[in-house]
SEKOL-442881 format. One record per residue (C-alpha): residue in three letters; x, y, z. Coordinates in steps of 0.25 Angstrom, whole numbers, padded with zeros to 4 digits, always signed. Example, Ala and Ser with C-alpha at 12.3 -4.5 7.8 and 13.67 -1.06 7.14 Angstrom:
REM SEKOL-442881
ALA+0049-0018+0031 SER+0055-0004+0029 
This chain:
REM SEKOL-442881
MET+0352-0055-0122 THR+0344-0068-0124 GLU+0330-0067-0118 GLU+0326-0077-0108 THR+0313-0084-0109 TYR+0305-0089-0097 ASP+0292-0097-0096 VAL+0288-0088-0084 ILE+0294-0075-0079 VAL+0289-0070-0066 LEU+0290-0055-0063 GLY+0292-0053-0048 GLY+0299-0061-0037 GLY+0288-0060-0026 PRO+0280-0072-0021 GLY+0271-0072-0033 GLY+0283-0072-0043 VAL+0291-0082-0035 ALA+0280-0092-0034 ALA+0277-0090-0049 ALA+0291-0092-0053 VAL+0293-0104-0045 ARG+0280-0111-0050 ALA+0283-0108-0064 SER+0297-0114-0063 GLN+0291-0126-0056 LEU+0282-0128-0068 GLY+0294-0129-0077 GLY+0295-0114-0082 ARG+0307-0106-0084 VAL+0305-0095-0075 GLY+0311-0081-0072 LEU+0307-0072-0061 ILE+0310-0057-0062 GLU+0312-0049-0049 GLY+0318-0035-0048 GLU+0318-0034-0033 THR+0319-0045-0022 LEU+0313-0059-0023 GLY+0301-0061-0014 GLY+0293-0049-0017 PHE+0286-0040-0008 CYS+0281-0050+0001 MET+0294-0057+0005 ASN+0302-0044+0005 ARG+0293-0033+0010 GLY+0279-0039+0013 CYS+0274-0051+0019 ILE+0287-0057+0024 PRO+0293-0046+0031 PHE+0280-0041+0037 GLY+0276-0056+0040 HIS+0289-0057+0048 MET+0286-0044+0055 MET+0272-0049+0059 ILE+0279-0061+0065 ALA+0286-0052+0074 SER+0274-0044+0077 ASN+0266-0057+0080 ILE+0277-0061+0091 LEU+0275-0047+0097 GLY+0260-0049+0096 GLY+0261-0063+0103 LEU+0268-0057+0116 PRO+0255-0054+0123 LEU+0250-0068+0122 GLY+0263-0073+0127 LYS+0262-0065+0139 GLU+0248-0071+0142 MET+0255-0084+0141 GLY+0266-0080+0151 LEU+0276-0076+0141 ASP+0279-0062+0145 VAL+0290-0055+0137 LYS+0294-0043+0145 GLU+0301-0035+0133 VAL+0300-0037+0118 LEU+0311-0030+0110 LYS+0306-0027+0095 ASP+0319-0027+0087 TYR+0313-0023+0073 SER+0327-0023+0066 ALA+0329-0038+0071 LEU+0315-0041+0065 ILE+0319-0035+0051 LYS+0332-0042+0051 ARG+0326-0055+0053 GLN+0315-0051+0042 ASN+0325-0047+0032 GLY+0333-0060+0034 LEU+0320-0068+0032 ILE+0317-0061+0019 ASP+0331-0062+0014 PHE+0330-0077+0016 MET+0316-0078+0009 ARG+0322-0071-0003 MET+0333-0081-0004 GLY+0322-0092-0003 VAL+0315-0085-0015 SER+0328-0085-0023 GLY+0331-0099-0020 THR+0317-0104-0024 LEU+0318-0097-0037 ALA+0332-0103-0040 LYS+0327-0117-0036 ASN+0316-0115-0046 LYS+0325-0110-0057 ILE+0319-0097-0059 LYS+0327-0086-0065 ILE+0327-0073-0056 ILE+0327-0061-0065 LYS+0331-0049-0057 GLY+0326-0036-0062 LYS+0313-0028-0065 GLY+0304-0035-0075 ARG+0296-0028-0086 ILE+0287-0035-0096 ALA+0291-0032-0110 GLY+0280-0038-0118 SER+0274-0052-0120 GLY+0284-0062-0115 LYS+0295-0053-0111 ILE+0300-0046-0098 GLU+0312-0037-0096 VAL+0321-0037-0084 ASP+0331-0026-0084 GLY+0333-0026-0099 GLN+0333-0041-0101 THR+0321-0048-0107 PHE+0315-0061-0103 LEU+0304-0069-0110 PHE+0293-0076-0104 ARG+0281-0085-0107 LYS+0274-0081-0095 LEU+0275-0070-0085 ILE+0271-0069-0070 LEU+0270-0055-0064 ALA+0273-0054-0049 THR+0277-0040-0047 GLY+0270-0038-0034 ALA+0265-0024-0029 LYS+0271-0010-0026 TRP+0269+0000-0016 LEU+0259+0011-0018 LYS+0261+0025-0013 PRO+0251+0029-0003 ASP+0241+0040-0008 PHE+0239+0048+0005 PRO+0245+0062+0007 GLY+0259+0061+0012 ALA+0262+0047+0007 ASP+0276+0052+0001 LEU+0281+0054+0015 GLU+0292+0044+0019 GLU+0284+0041+0032 VAL+0274+0033+0022 ILE+0279+0019+0020 ASN+0275+0005+0015 SER+0279-0008+0021 ASP+0292-0008+0013 ASP+0297+0004+0020 LEU+0293-0001+0034 LEU+0302-0013+0032 ARG+0313-0004+0029 LEU+0312+0004+0042 GLU+0323+0001+0052 ALA+0313+0004+0063 LEU+0298+0004+0064 PRO+0291+0017+0065 LYS+0284+0022+0078 LYS+0271+0026+0072 VAL+0265+0021+0059 LEU+0252+0023+0051 LEU+0249+0011+0043 PHE+0239+0016+0032 GLY+0232+0008+0021 GLU+0223-0004+0018 SER+0234-0014+0017 PRO+0232-0026+0027 TRP+0247-0027+0029 LEU+0247-0013+0036 ILE+0240-0021+0047 GLU+0252-0031+0049 ILE+0262-0019+0049 ALA+0253-0012+0059 GLN+0253-0023+0069 PHE+0268-0026+0067 LEU+0272-0011+0069 ASN+0263-0010+0081 ARG+0269-0022+0088 TYR+0283-0016+0085 GLY+0279-0003+0092 THR+0275+0006+0081 GLN+0262+0014+0084 VAL+0253+0010+0072 LEU+0241+0016+0066 LEU+0234+0008+0055 ALA+0225+0015+0045 THR+0217+0010+0034 LYS+0207+0017+0024 ASP+0198+0005+0025 LYS+0187+0004+0036 ARG+0195-0007+0043 ILE+0208-0015+0042 LEU+0208-0027+0033 SER+0195-0021+0026 MET+0195-0032+0016 GLU+0195-0044+0026 SER+0185-0049+0036 GLN+0180-0039+0045 THR+0182-0049+0057 ILE+0196-0051+0054 ALA+0199-0036+0052 SER+0192-0032+0065 ARG+0199-0042+0073 LEU+0212-0038+0068 ARG+0209-0023+0070 LYS+0206-0027+0085 VAL+0220-0034+0086 LEU+0227-0022+0080 LYS+0220-0011+0088 GLY+0223-0020+0101 GLU+0238-0019+0098 GLY+0238-0004+0096 VAL+0237-0002+0081 GLU+0228+0010+0078 ILE+0219+0007+0066 LYS+0212+0018+0058 THR+0202+0015+0047 GLN+0196+0023+0035 ALA+0209+0030+0036 GLU+0215+0040+0026 ILE+0229+0047+0027 VAL+0225+0062+0024 ALA+0240+0067+0025 VAL+0253+0064+0030 MET+0264+0074+0034 LYS+0278+0072+0039 LYS+0282+0079+0052 GLU+0293+0078+0062 ASP+0286+0068+0071 GLY+0281+0059+0059 ALA+0271+0058+0048 HIS+0258+0065+0052 VAL+0246+0058+0046 ASP+0233+0064+0044 LEU+0224+0052+0045 SER+0209+0051+0044 SER+0201+0038+0047 LYS+0188+0033+0053 ASP+0193+0039+0066 GLY+0194+0053+0060 ALA+0206+0062+0057 GLU+0219+0062+0064 THR+0234+0064+0062 VAL+0244+0053+0066 VAL+0259+0054+0067 VAL+0267+0042+0062 ASP+0281+0038+0058 ARG+0277+0030+0046 ILE+0264+0028+0037 ILE+0264+0014+0031 HIS+0255+0012+0019 LEU+0254-0001+0011 GLU+0248-0001-0003 ARG+0253-0009-0015 ALA+0249-0011-0029 ALA+0253-0021-0040 ALA+0267-0018-0046 LEU+0263-0016-0061 LYS+0272-0004-0066 ASP+0284-0007-0075 LEU+0281-0022-0078 GLY+0278-0020-0092 LEU+0264-0024-0091 LYS+0259-0016-0103 THR+0268-0024-0112 VAL+0259-0036-0109 HIS+0246-0028-0109 LEU+0244-0028-0094 ASP+0240-0016-0086 GLU+0251-0009-0077 GLU+0241+0002-0073 GLY+0231-0007-0065 PRO+0231-0010-0051 TYR+0237-0024-0053 ILE+0238-0035-0064 GLN+0225-0043-0066 VAL+0226-0058-0066 ASN+0217-0070-0067 ASP+0217-0082-0058 ARG+0228-0088-0066 MET+0237-0075-0063 GLU+0236-0072-0078 THR+0236-0057-0082 ARG+0230-0052-0095 ALA+0243-0054-0102 ASP+0246-0067-0108 GLY+0256-0075-0100 VAL+0257-0065-0089 TYR+0253-0068-0075 ALA+0253-0060-0063 VAL+0253-0063-0048 GLY+0254-0057-0034 ASP+0252-0042-0030 VAL+0253-0037-0044 THR+0239-0044-0047 GLY+0230-0038-0037 ASP+0227-0027-0026 PRO+0235-0027-0013 SER+0224-0036-0006 GLY+0230-0048-0013 HIS+0244-0045-0011 TYR+0248-0057-0004 SER+0261-0066-0007 HIS+0253-0079-0006 ARG+0244-0074-0017 ALA+0256-0070-0026 SER+0262-0083-0024 GLU+0250-0091-0028 GLY+0248-0082-0040 GLY+0262-0084-0044 ILE+0260-0099-0044 ILE+0247-0098-0051 ALA+0253-0089-0062 ALA+0265-0098-0064 GLU+0257-0111-0065 ASN+0248-0104-0076 ALA+0261-0098-0083 MET+0266-0112-0084 GLY+0253-0118-0090 LYS+0245-0123-0078 LYS+0232-0118-0073 ALA+0232-0111-0059 PHE+0222-0101-0053 MET+0223-0092-0041 ASN+0212-0093-0030 PRO+0211-0080-0024 LYS+0202-0085-0013 THR+0213-0093-0006 MET+0222-0080-0005 ALA+0223-0077+0010 ARG+0225-0063+0015 ILE+0235-0062+0027 LEU+0239-0052+0037 PHE+0250-0056+0047 THR+0245-0048+0058 GLN+0243-0054+0072 PRO+0233-0060+0071 GLN+0235-0063+0057 VAL+0224-0061+0046 ALA+0221-0071+0035 CYS+0210-0069+0026 LEU+0206-0078+0014 GLY+0194-0077+0004 LEU+0182-0069+0007 THR+0177-0061+0019 GLY+0162-0064+0022 LYS+0159-0050+0017 GLU+0166-0053+0004 ALA+0159-0066+0002 LYS+0145-0060+0004 GLY+0149-0049-0006 GLN+0152-0060-0016 GLY+0138-0067-0014 TYR+0142-0078-0005 ASP+0132-0083+0006 VAL+0142-0082+0017 MET+0145-0089+0030 VAL+0156-0084+0039 GLY+0162-0091+0051 ALA+0172-0085+0061 ALA+0180-0092+0073 PRO+0188-0083+0082 PHE+0201-0088+0087 SER+0197-0083+0101 VAL+0188-0095+0103 ASN+0199-0104+0096 PRO+0207-0112+0107 PHE+0220-0109+0100 GLY+0216-0095+0098 MET+0213-0093+0113 ILE+0227-0099+0116 ILE+0234-0088+0107 ALA+0224-0077+0110 GLU+0220-0075+0096 ASN+0208-0067+0101 GLU+0205-0059+0088 GLY+0208-0071+0078 ILE+0197-0077+0070 VAL+0194-0086+0058 GLU+0183-0082+0048 VAL+0177-0091+0037 VAL+0168-0086+0026 ALA+0161-0096+0018 ASP+0150-0098+0007 LYS+0137-0104+0013 ARG+0132-0110+0000 PHE+0145-0119-0002 GLY+0153-0117+0010 GLU+0165-0112+0002 ILE+0175-0105+0011 LEU+0176-0090+0006 GLY+0185-0084+0016 VAL+0193-0086+0029 HIS+0198-0075+0037 ILE+0207-0077+0049 LEU+0213-0068+0060 GLY+0223-0075+0069 ARG+0236-0081+0072 ASN+0242-0088+0060 ALA+0230-0084+0051 SER+0239-0084+0039 GLU+0242-0098+0041 MET+0228-0102+0045 VAL+0222-0096+0032 GLY+0229-0106+0024 GLN+0219-0117+0029 ALA+0208-0108+0023 VAL+0216-0106+0010 LEU+0216-0121+0008 ALA+0202-0122+0012 MET+0197-0112+0002 GLN+0207-0117-0009 MET+0201-0131-0007 GLU+0187-0125-0008 GLY+0184-0130+0006 THR+0171-0127+0013 VAL+0167-0120+0026 GLU+0161-0134+0030 GLU+0175-0141+0027 LEU+0182-0130+0035 ALA+0172-0132+0047 ARG+0175-0147+0047 ALA+0190-0145+0046 SER+0197-0150+0059 PHE+0208-0140+0063 PRO+0218-0143+0074 HIS+0216-0138+0088 PRO+0220-0129+0094 THR+0222-0120+0082 LEU+0217-0107+0076 SER+0213-0115+0064 GLU+0202-0122+0071 SER+0194-0109+0069 PHE+0194-0111+0054 ALA+0184-0123+0056 GLU+0176-0115+0067 ALA+0174-0103+0058 ALA+0169-0112+0047 ARG+0160-0119+0057 GLU+0155-0105+0062 ALA+0152-0101+0047 LEU+0144-0114+0046 GLY+0136-0111+0059 ARG+0142-0122+0068 PRO+0154-0117+0076 ILE+0159-0126+0086 TYR+0168-0117+0095 LEU+0163-0103+0093 PRO+0155-0097+0104 
């Protein structure tokens, strides 16, 4: 059989792989994309899309108390989980067709099967060899088995397993450091599940601004989500009435009985890729790349979850990396700017964090100024009862460089795009303070937070 040669072969059909394939084709390359499972990757099929859809339903439920204050009293709310999942699956099927259509439009060859590098310039897929000039690895991440005693029980599940359940559990323990556990906790709680959220860390969202974390914790606890910090699972035993979990935490030792234990931990999928044939390490935690998405192997790039720890596992980061890798593979010069990669949670209120916290900035030697504007004093924030929402701006005193923006509030995931653009354009805190945002909107608080950092707030008490 004649071996086919491609300018670029992409291994993995998730957001990073698809973006890479399309961009390489736009630049005139003959491109092949290898995918052994379903196009769209983890995000579309089992991650941010399904859980984003579920959080929209959760947000509708969360908005009912405000509606009642406004005179819109709903006497009874029926929660049909099966209807939610039916709509969700239909949307995902439609999106998959969209991905297939995009690849076809860009004349990208879809190679179905499991790919394995077979040496420099070669990759094998189910016994067939394909030749490439450049290779982009976008194989994503895999689930890790929990390390606590009793982790082998069927009651211990991850989010994939949760999506396969026909009915939601009555009692759950969500255990781990993953921020996505917080989304799931809020959704399950609003759908009638009794929820205990436990983390090994000293607080939830331990890597983010303490202001954001403490305000979100207050919201969750107010809704009935129980939170345990500095927690460890000592043992799990299955009994007739459920899984008995011996749990130690800051509050002491206790035994809780739940129907399911949800644990989320993922790591780069490196096994069986043939990395050793191009002198790359398949035993490390992830593939190391530079800001051009280049690996140590000549002509081999890597993007997305396969290139870092879970704190950076975001679809938009993978897509941006894919575009950068493709442009460099096709002879251009493109670079990743990690400062402009937002970290998002679709809770209610949403969380959107960008760049450094004040503590991190001080640790890196900056002379820091921080300004914050609560939505409780923002006119639109008052209208929508955004009582815990806030915008926090972190900047360097010497040059006014914006180092970080942290938002808790409605549509924070959309608002943070303005901060991404400001930081990408190297805007200063003075320029942000002088920006005229429309009224009444939550975005007005961007300028007020910047003015507060500069010591001249207009509307803050």
